[in-house]
C-alpha positions in Angstrom: -7.4 -16.4 -31.7 -4.9 -17.9 -34.1 -4.4 -15.0 -36.2 -3.6 -12.9 -32.9 -1.1 -15.6 -31.8 0.5 -15.7 -35.1 0.9 -11.8 -34.8 2.6 -11.9 -31.5 4.9 -14.7 -32.5 6.2 -12.8 -35.5 6.4 -9.8 -33.5 8.2 -10.7 -30.5 10.1 -13.9 -32.0 8.2 -16.6 -29.8 5.6 -19.2 -30.1 2.5 -17.8 -28.6 -0.9 -19.1 -28.8 -3.8 -17.4 -27.6 -7.5 -18.2 -26.3 -10.4 -15.9 -25.2 -12.3 -17.0 -21.8 -14.4 -15.0 -19.6 -14.1 -11.8 -22.3 -10.2 -12.0 -21.5 -7.5 -12.8 -23.9 -5.4 -15.6 -22.5 -1.6 -15.7 -23.6 0.3 -18.9 -23.5 3.8 -19.6 -24.5 7.6 -19.7 -23.5 10.0 -17.1 -23.6 13.5 -16.1 -22.4 13.3 -13.1 -20.1 10.8 -11.6 -17.8 11.0 -8.4 -20.0 9.4 -10.0 -22.7 6.5 -11.7 -20.7 5.7 -7.9 -19.6 6.2 -6.6 -23.2 3.8 -9.3 -24.8 1.5 -8.7 -21.9 1.2 -5.0 -22.5 1.3 -5.2 -26.0 -2.1 -7.5 -25.9 -3.9 -5.0 -24.3 -4.4 -3.5 -27.8 -6.6 -6.0 -29.1 -9.5 -4.6 -26.9 -10.3 -7.5 -24.8 -11.7 -7.1 -21.3 -8.3 -7.8 -19.8 -5.1 -9.8 -20.4 -4.2 -12.9 -18.5 -0.6 -13.7 -19.3 0.4 -17.4 -18.6 3.4 -17.0 -20.7 6.4 -19.1 -19.4 9.6 -17.5 -18.5 13.1 -19.4 -18.8 14.9 -17.2 -16.2 12.2 -17.2 -13.6 9.9 -19.6 -11.7 6.3 -18.5 -10.9 6.2 -16.3 -7.8 4.0 -18.1 -5.1 2.5 -16.6 -2.0 4.4 -17.0 1.3 1.9 -19.1 3.5 1.6 -18.7 7.2 2.8 -21.8 8.9 -0.3 -22.1 11.7 -2.9 -24.4 10.8 -6.0 -24.8 13.4 -10.0 -24.8 13.2 -10.3 -21.3 14.9 -12.6 -20.0 11.9 -14.3 -23.6 11.1 -17.9 -23.1 10.3 -17.7 -19.6 10.6 -20.9 -17.6 8.7 -20.4 -14.1 7.8 -22.1 -11.6 5.6 -19.2 -10.0 3.9 -15.5 -11.8 4.0 -12.7 -9.2 2.7 -9.7 -10.9 1.7 -6.6 -8.4 2.2 -6.0 -6.2 5.4 -4.2 -3.5 3.3 -5.4 0.0 3.0 -8.1 -0.9 0.3 -9.5 -3.9 2.4 -9.6 -2.1 5.7 -11.3 1.0 4.3 -13.9 -1.3 2.7 -14.1 -2.9 6.2 -14.8 0.4 7.9 -17.4 1.7 5.3 -19.2 -1.5 5.5 -19.5 -1.1 9.3 -21.9 1.6 8.7 -24.4 -1.3 8.2 -25.5 -4.0 10.9 -23.4 -6.6 9.3 -21.2 -9.6 10.2 -17.9 -8.9 8.4 -14.5 -10.6 8.5 -11.3 -9.5 7.1 -8.7 -12.0 6.8 -5.0 -11.6 5.6 -2.0 -14.1 5.1 0.2 -11.8 7.1 0.7 -11.2 10.7 -0.8 -7.3 10.6 -2.3 -4.8 8.5 -0.4 -3.2 5.7 2.2 -5.7 5.3 2.8 -5.1 1.6 2.2 -2.4 -0.8 -0.1 -0.3 1.7 2.9 0.4 3.8 5.7 -0.2 1.5 5.2 3.2 -0.5 5.9 7.1 -0.3 2.8 8.1 1.6 1.9 10.4 -1.2 -1.7 11.7 -1.5 -1.5 12.2 -5.2 -3.4 15.0 -7.6 -4.9 13.3 -10.4 -2.6 15.0 -13.1 -0.9 11.5 -14.0 -3.9 9.0 -14.5 -5.7 8.6 -18.1 -8.9 11.0 -18.4 -12.0 8.6 -18.1 -10.0 6.0 -16.5 -11.0 4.5 -12.9 -7.6 6.1 -11.6 -8.6 9.4 -12.6 -12.2 9.1 -11.1 -11.1 7.5 -7.8 -8.1 9.8 -7.7 -9.9 12.9 -7.7 -12.9 11.7 -5.3 -10.4 9.9 -2.8 -8.0 13.5 -2.6 -11.3 15.0 -1.7 -12.1 12.7 1.2 -8.6 12.6 2.8 -8.5 16.0 5.0 -11.8 15.2 6.5 -11.0 11.6 7.1 -7.5 12.4 8.7 -9.2 14.4 11.2 -12.3 12.3 11.9 -9.7 9.2 12.3 -6.6 11.0 13.7 -4.1 10.2 11.2 -1.3 12.1 10.2 -1.7 14.2 7.0 0.0 17.4 5.4 -1.1 19.3 2.5 2.6 20.0 1.3 1.9 20.6 -2.5 4.2 19.0 -5.2 6.2 20.7 -7.9 7.5 19.2 -11.4 10.7 21.0 -12.5 11.3 21.2 -16.3 14.8 21.7 -17.4 14.5 23.7 -20.6 12.3 26.4 -22.2 10.9 24.2 -24.6 8.7 22.3 -21.7 6.2 25.4 -21.7 5.2 24.0 -25.3 3.3 21.3 -22.9 1.2 24.0 -21.3 -2.0 23.7 -23.4 -1.6 19.9 -22.7 -1.3 20.6 -19.1 -4.4 22.9 -19.2 -6.6 20.6 -20.7 -5.7 17.6 -18.3 -6.0 19.9 -15.5 -9.8 20.6 -16.7 -10.4 16.7 -17.6 -9.5 15.6 -14.5 -10.5 18.4 -12.2 -6.9 19.1 -10.9 -7.4 22.2 -8.5 -4.8 24.7 -7.3 -1.9 25.2 -9.7 0.7 27.6 -10.8 3.4 27.6 -13.4 6.2 29.4 -12.2 9.6 30.7 -13.3 12.8 29.6 -11.7 13.3 32.8 -10.0 10.0 32.7 -8.3 10.1 29.0 -7.4 13.5 29.5 -5.8 11.8 31.9 -3.5 9.6 29.0 -2.3 12.3 26.5 -2.2 15.9 28.0 -2.0 17.8 24.6 -1.9 16.5 23.5 -5.1 19.6 23.6 -7.4 19.5 26.2 -10.2 19.3 24.2 -13.2 15.7 24.1 -14.3 13.5 26.9 -16.1 10.2 26.6 -14.7 8.2 24.8 -12.1 4.7 23.3 -12.2 3.3 23.4 -8.6 0.0 21.5 -7.6 -0.4 23.0 -4.2 -3.4 20.2 -3.3 -0.9 17.4 -3.2 -0.2 16.3 0.2 1.2 13.6 2.4 0.1 10.8 5.0 1.6 7.9 7.0 0.3 5.1 4.8 0.4 2.4 7.9 -1.3 4.9 10.1 -3.9 5.6 7.5 -4.5 1.9 7.2 -4.4 1.2 10.9 -6.9 4.2 11.5 -9.3 2.6 9.0 -8.9 -1.1 10.7 -9.2 0.1 14.3 -12.3 2.2 13.6 -13.8 -0.6 11.7 -13.2 -2.9 14.8 -14.7 -0.2 17.3 -17.7 -0.5 14.9 -17.9 -4.4 15.1 -15.6 -5.7 12.5 -13.5 -8.9 13.1 -9.9 -9.2 11.7 -8.2 -12.4 11.4 -4.3 -12.6 10.3 -2.0 -15.5 9.3 -5.2 -16.7 7.4 -4.4 -18.1 4.1 -7.3 -18.5 1.5 -6.6 -21.8 -0.1 -9.7 -22.3 -2.1 -13.3 -21.8 -2.8 -16.2 -24.2 -3.1 -18.2 -22.5 -5.9 -21.5 -24.1 -7.1 -24.1 -22.7 -9.8 -21.6 -19.6 -10.0 -21.5 -18.7 -6.5 -19.3 -19.1 -3.6 -20.4 -21.1 -1.1 -17.5 -21.6 1.1 -13.6 -20.2 1.5 -11.2 -22.8 2.3 -8.5 -21.5 4.6 -5.7 -22.8 7.1 -7.9 -21.8 9.9 -11.1 -23.7 8.4 -13.9 -23.3 6.4 -15.8 -20.0 6.3 -19.5 -19.5 4.8 -19.9 -16.0 3.4 -22.9 -14.3 1.7 -20.5 -12.0 -0.3 -16.6 -12.4 -0.7 -14.6 -8.9 -1.4 -11.3 -9.7 -3.6 -8.7 -7.0 -2.0 -5.8 -9.1 -2.0 -3.2 -6.8 -3.5 -0.6 -8.4 -5.4 -2.7 -12.0 -5.5 -5.7 -10.6 -6.7 -5.4 -12.6 -9.6 -4.8 -15.4 -7.9 -7.9 -15.2 -5.7 -9.8 -14.6 -8.9 -8.3 -17.4 -10.6 -9.2 -19.8 -7.3 -12.9 -18.7 -7.7 -13.1 -19.5 -11.5 -13.4 -15.8 -12.3 -9.7 -15.2 -14.1 -9.6 -12.2 -16.5 -6.8 -10.1 -15.4 -2.8 -10.8 -14.5 -1.1 -8.8 -11.9 2.4 -8.0 -13.1 4.6 -6.8 -10.2 6.5 -3.5 -10.3 9.1 -3.0 -7.9 10.2 0.3 -6.4 13.0 1.0 -4.0 13.3 4.0 -1.7 15.8 5.4 0.4 15.2 7.4 3.9 16.8 10.5 4.7 17.7 11.6 8.5 15.5 14.2 9.8 18.3 16.5 10.0 17.8 17.3 6.5 14.3 18.1 6.4 14.8 21.6 5.9 15.8 20.8 2.2 12.3 20.7 0.9 8.8 21.3 1.9 7.2 20.5 -1.5 7.6 17.0 -3.2 9.8 17.5 -6.1 10.4 15.7 -9.2 12.3 16.6 -12.6 10.4 15.9 -15.9 12.1 14.1 -18.4 11.5 13.1 -22.2 11.6 9.9 -21.2 9.3 10.1 -18.5 6.5 11.5 -20.6 5.9 8.0 -22.2 6.0 6.2 -19.1 3.2 4.3 -17.0 4.8 5.6 -13.8 5.1 9.1 -12.4 9.0 8.6 -12.1 9.3 9.3 -8.3 11.1 12.1 -6.4 12.1 14.0 -3.4 9.2 13.4 -1.1 8.9 14.7 2.5 6.9 12.6 5.0 4.7 13.7 7.9 7.5 12.8 10.4 10.3 14.9 9.2 12.4 12.8 7.3 12.5 12.9 3.4 12.2 10.0 0.9 14.0 9.1 -2.6 12.1 7.4 -4.8 10.6 5.0 -5.8 12.4 3.3 -8.9 10.1 1.3 -11.0 11.2 -2.1 -12.2 9.3 -5.0 -13.7 10.1 -8.1 -11.8 8.6 -11.7 -11.5 8.8 -12.2 -7.8 5.7 -10.5 -6.2 7.0 -10.4 -2.5 10.6 -9.2 -3.2 11.3 -6.5 -1.2 14.9 -6.5 -1.3 17.1 -3.3 -2.1 20.3 -3.2 -4.5 23.0 -0.9 -5.2 21.9 -0.2 -8.7 18.6 0.8 -7.1 20.2 3.2 -4.8 22.8 4.5 -7.5 19.8 5.4 -9.7 17.8 7.2 -6.5 20.8 9.6 -5.9 21.5 10.3 -9.8 17.7 11.0 -10.4 16.4 12.4 -7.0 19.3 13.5 -4.6 20.5 16.1 -7.2 17.3 17.6 -7.0 18.5 19.8 -4.1 21.7 20.9 -2.6 23.4 19.6 0.3 22.3 16.0 0.3 24.9 12.8 0.4 24.8 9.1 0.8 25.6 9.7 4.4 22.3 10.9 4.9 20.7 7.7 4.2 19.3 5.8 7.3 17.5 2.9 5.7 16.3 1.5 2.2 13.1 -0.1 1.5 11.3 -1.5 -1.3 7.3 -2.5 -2.2 5.9 -3.8 -5.3 2.6 -2.2 -7.1 -0.1 -4.5 -8.1 -0.3 -3.5 -11.6 -2.4 -5.1 -14.3 -1.3 -4.8 -17.9 -4.4 -2.5 -18.4 -2.7 -0.1 -15.8 -6.1 0.7 -14.3 -8.0 -0.2 -11.3 -10.6 -3.1 -11.2 -13.6 -1.9 -9.2 -16.8 -4.1 -9.9 -18.8 -7.0 -9.3 -17.9 -10.3 -11.0 -19.4 -10.6 -14.2 -19.4 -14.3 -13.4 -19.5 -15.2 -9.7 -22.8 -13.9 -8.3 -21.3 -12.9 -4.9 -17.8 -12.0 -5.7 -16.6 -8.1 -5.9 -13.3 -7.2 -7.2 -10.9 -4.4 -5.7 -8.0 -5.3 -7.6 -4.9 -3.8 -9.7 -4.9 -0.9 -7.1 -1.5 0.3 -7.5 -0.4 4.2 -7.3 -2.6 6.2 -6.8 -4.2 3.6 -4.8 -3.4 5.0 -1.3 -5.2 8.3 -2.5 -8.1 6.5 -3.9 -8.8 4.0 -1.0 -11.5 5.6 0.7 -13.3 6.5 -2.6 -12.8 3.0 -3.8 -14.2 1.8 -0.4 -17.6 3.7 -0.9 -18.5 2.0 -4.1 -17.3 -1.4 -3.1 -19.5 -1.1 -0.1 -22.3 0.1 -2.1 -22.1 -3.0 -4.2 -22.0 -5.3 -1.4 -25.2 -3.8 0.2 -27.0 -3.8 -3.0 -26.4 -7.6 -3.4 -27.0 -8.5 0.0 -30.3 -6.5 0.0 -31.5 -8.7 -2.7 -31.8 -11.5 0.1 -32.8 -9.7 3.2 -33.2 -6.2 4.3 -30.1 -4.5 5.5 -30.3 -1.8 8.3 -27.7 1.1 9.3 -25.7 0.1 12.3 -27.3 2.7 15.0 -23.9 2.2 16.9 -21.5 3.5 14.4 -19.2 5.7 15.4 -17.4 7.5 12.4 -14.4 8.9 15.1 -11.3 7.1 16.0 -9.0 8.8 18.4 -5.7 7.4 19.1 -3.2 8.6 22.2 -1.7 12.1 21.2 2.4 12.1 20.2 3.9 12.0 23.5 7.0 13.8 22.4 5.2 16.8 20.7 3.2 17.7 23.9 3.9 20.8 26.1 6.1 20.1 29.2 3.3 20.7 31.5 1.0 18.1 29.4 4.0 15.4 29.7 4.0 16.2 33.3 0.3 15.5 33.9 0.5 12.4 31.8 3.4 10.8 33.7 2.0 11.7 37.1 -1.3 9.5 36.0 1.0 6.8 34.2 4.8 6.8 35.0 5.4 4.4 32.2 5.1 7.6 30.0 8.2 9.0 31.9 10.6 6.1 30.5 12.0 6.5 27.2 12.3 3.5 25.3 13.6 4.8 21.8 16.1 8.0 22.0 16.1 8.7 18.1 12.2 9.2 18.1 11.6 10.0 21.6 9.2 6.8 22.1 8.4 6.1 25.6 7.4 2.7 27.3 3.6 4.1 27.8 3.4 4.5 24.0 5.1 0.9 23.4 2.4 -0.9 25.8 -0.5 1.3 24.2 0.4 -0.7 20.9 0.8 -3.7 22.4 -3.0 -3.7 23.8 -4.7 -1.9 20.8 -7.9 -3.3 19.4 -5.5 -4.2 16.6 -2.8 -4.8 18.5 0.8 -5.1 17.1 2.5 -8.4 17.6 5.8 -8.2 15.9 8.8 -5.6 16.2 7.8 -4.2 12.9 4.3 -3.5 14.3 5.6 -1.7 17.1 7.7 0.4 15.0 4.9 1.3 12.6 2.6 2.1 15.5 5.0 4.2 17.5 8.0 5.0 15.2 10.4 3.2 17.7 13.2 2.1 15.8 12.6 4.4 12.8 15.6 6.7 13.9 19.2 6.8 13.3 20.1 3.8 15.0 17.3 2.1 13.3 16.5 -0.1 16.7 20.0 -0.8 17.7 19.3 0.7 21.2 15.6 0.2 21.8 15.3 -3.3 20.6 16.5 -5.3 23.6 14.0 -3.0 25.6 10.9 -3.9 23.3 11.6 -7.6 23.7 11.5 -7.3 27.7 8.3 -5.4 27.0 6.6 -7.8 24.8 7.7 -10.6 27.4 6.1 -8.4 30.1 2.7 -8.7 28.1 3.0 -12.7 27.9 4.7 -12.9 24.5 7.3 -16.1 24.6 10.4 -14.5 23.4 11.2 -17.5 21.0 7.9 -16.5 19.3 8.8 -12.8 18.7 9.5 -12.0 15.2 10.4 -8.8 13.2 7.6 -9.1 10.7 6.0 -12.4 11.4 6.8 -16.2 10.5 10.3 -16.6 9.4 11.5 -13.6 11.1 12.4 -14.8 14.2 14.7 -13.1 16.8 15.7 -16.2 18.7 16.3 -19.7 17.9 16.8 -21.4 21.2 17.0 -21.0 25.0 20.7 -21.0 26.5 21.6 -21.4 30.3 23.8 -19.0 31.9 24.6 -19.2 35.6 21.6 -21.7 36.1 18.9 -19.3 34.7 17.3 -19.5 31.3 18.2 -16.8 29.0 17.2 -16.2 25.0 
C-alpha cells in the first residue's frame, strides 16, 4: 500500500496514502481541485482492486451531503418487511415490480416526495443500443438484455416508447478506417440492425442535417421513452401487486449484527427487513458505508440539457450526434440532438465532473456548449427555440461499470449501484437479476411462493388530446372535467390533473402533476396553468401553504393574507 501511495503522490504532486479494506483500495489525502480528486480516483482503478473508495479531501469543495426531509414521525416504526428497497428511481421501482411476482411484503423508501426525482427523470430518455459499453462489462450485458425487453414492457405497462433510431455522423473519410473496429464491437455486444450510409444517402432520410459530414453510422434499434412515465409505470404496477411506498423517508443508519442488517433507522421509525436492496442512486455508496460494506465511491457527473419547442420537431427523426477524436477516448457518449416521445427535441447532455451530487443548476457555459456542439447538426435551430433547461447527475463509479451483486460482507444486503447511462435501458434486466438474488436468499429461510394475484398489465388513461373528436365527446359526457382545459400549451384537461392527484402513486407536488400530465411543460412553462393547479390541489384537500414545486424547500406560498375580510394565499 505504501508503494502505491508513494507512486500516486509522485504522479499527482499530492500527499496520498492508501489502505486495502473489503477488497477495495481506499485513498486518503488532500488536494486543491475537484478535478484532481477525480483524476486520482480514475487512475487508481489500474491497480486491480475490487473497487476504489476515494476519500481524498478537496480544498475548493466541501463534502456533498444529502438533502434530508423535514418530516419526523413514527409511521414506519416497528414495520417488518421481507424486502426493503432503498431508492424509488427507475431501478428501485423496476425491482419492486419484479419482486411483486412473489408473495412478499415489500417496502420501497425514498427521501424525496415522489418517484424518479433524481437521475431517473433528469435524463434524455434514450434507449441506447449496446455499441458504447466495453465488451464483457455489466453495462454491455444489461444494455443488450434491457433493450430487448423495452418494447414488450411499453405495451404491458402502457408507457410511451418509440424506436426512432440513432445516427453518428463522421466528418471526414478517414473515419471509415474505424469500420473494422465497429464491426467487431457489433459482434461482441450483439448490436442489431445497423447501416453505414454515405452523406448523400443519409440526407434522403434526414434532409435537415447540415452537409458537413461524410458518413453516417445508423443503429435502427435505438429508441426513446419518457423516463418518468417509465418509472411511474413500474411503480404503479408494483402497487397494484401489493408493494408499499414511503416517500420523504430518509435512511439514517443500520443496526448490523454478525454481518447482517437487523434494523434500518429512518426519520419515520425503525424498520426490520429480511433483505435490503441498495438502489440509492448517487447516494448508493453512502448506504453501503452505513452498512459497513464500503467498496466503491460515486463521483457525480453532471449533464445539462436544453428543451426545444415542438415547432422544431421536424428537424430530426433520428437521434443525431457527431463523433470527434476527443470523444473516442471519453467515458461518456457525448450527447446529441435527441427527439422525445412528446415531440420536443433535446440538446445534450454535457458531461462535467462535480463535487455536489444534487446540483441541478444550469449555466451559460453549458448552454453555449450545447449549441456549439449539437444545435449545429441541423439547419434552422436557434436559441429562441429553447423553452427550458435542466440538468442531472449520473451515479458513476471510478470503475465506470454497474454494481449488480449481493454484498460480499453483509449477508442480507444486495447492491444495484453505479447505475449511470445506459441505466434507463438496462433497468428491467437489472431488476430481473436483483429479484432473483433476493428470492435465492429468502428461500434459504422459508419457502417463497409466487403471487397468484400478480397482474403484469398496467393501463393508464388515454392521452386525451390524441383522441378523436367522437371519443373526446363520449368521455366528456361521462365526466365534464375532461372538457375543461387547464394547460393550453399541452392541452391537458382538469380530468387528467385530478386523475394524477388520485392515482395509486399520486402526485403531491406541481412537478408531480407536470411529469404525469405534461401540464406546465409547454412554451409558457406553467405561466397560464399554475394558478388553476393550485385551485385543484385545494379542491382535493391540500393546504396551499404546503404546496411545493418539487418537495420541501420549494414552497409556493409563505403565509396567508387578508383581502376584503377573506383569507387568501
